[in-house]
C-alpha positions in Angstrom: 10.3 3.8 -18.0 10.1 6.7 -15.6 6.6 7.6 -16.8 5.5 4.0 -16.2 6.9 4.0 -12.7 5.3 7.4 -11.9 2.0 6.2 -13.2 2.3 3.0 -11.2 3.0 4.9 -8.0 0.1 7.2 -8.7 -2.2 4.2 -9.3 -1.2 2.8 -5.9 -1.9 6.0 -4.1 -5.2 6.5 -6.0 -6.3 3.0 -5.1 -5.4 3.6 -1.5 -7.4 6.8 -1.5 -10.3 5.1 -3.2 -10.4 2.3 -0.6 -10.3 4.9 2.2 -13.2 6.9 0.7 -15.6 4.0 0.1 -18.8 4.6 1.9 -19.2 2.7 5.1 -22.0 3.5 7.6 -20.0 2.1 10.5 -16.8 4.0 11.2 -15.5 1.2 13.4 -15.4 -1.0 10.2 -13.4 1.5 8.2 -10.1 -0.4 7.9 -8.4 2.0 5.5 -8.1 4.9 8.0 -7.2 4.9 11.7 -8.9 7.0 14.3 -7.0 10.1 13.3 -8.0 10.0 9.6 -4.7 8.7 8.4 -4.9 6.3 5.4 -3.1 3.0 6.0 -1.6 1.4 2.9 -0.1 -2.1 2.8 2.4 -2.6 0.0 3.1 -6.3 -0.5 6.1 -6.9 -2.7 6.5 -10.2 -4.5 10.1 -10.6 -3.2 12.1 -8.0 -1.4 15.3 -9.8 -2.5 14.5 -8.7 -6.1 16.1 -5.4 -6.7 13.2 -4.0 -8.7 10.7 -4.9 -5.9 13.0 -3.3 -3.3 13.3 -0.2 -5.4 9.5 0.0 -5.9 8.8 -0.4 -2.2 11.2 2.4 -1.4 9.6 4.6 -4.1 6.2 4.0 -2.7 7.4 4.9 0.8 9.1 8.1 -0.6 6.0 9.1 -2.4 3.8 8.5 0.7 6.0 10.9 2.6 4.6 13.7 0.4 1.2 13.3 2.1 0.5 13.9 5.8 -2.5 11.5 5.9 -0.9 8.4 4.4 1.2 5.7 6.1 2.7 2.8 4.2 3.7 -0.6 5.6 5.8 -2.7 3.2 5.6 -6.4 3.5 7.8 -9.1 1.8 5.9 -11.9 0.0 9.2 -13.9 -0.1 8.2 -15.2 -3.6 5.6 -17.4 -2.0 2.0 -17.4 -3.1 0.8 -18.6 0.4 2.8 -15.9 2.2 1.4 -13.2 -0.2 -2.2 -14.5 0.3 -1.7 -14.5 4.1 -0.3 -10.9 4.0 -3.2 -9.7 1.9 -5.8 -11.3 4.2 -4.1 -9.8 7.2 -4.0 -6.4 5.6 -7.7 -6.5 4.8 
């Protein structure tokens, strides 16, 4: 189980890095990094009331603290598809 969680966290960080490294000719349109080159990651949990989702959100934040160029914002989907979709659209 620990191996699965570690791989999941690694996947989240790799995807965040990949999104930040995608080629974009217009730096103003690069939404993954801010003006200081810090990668911004939005973690959207299905429901923060769920103990696993809360634990996973905390684990993602803790892992991001190991990197100087990553910031993580955690959002609660409140077990609502509409809320989750809105959070995803706003994050993009």
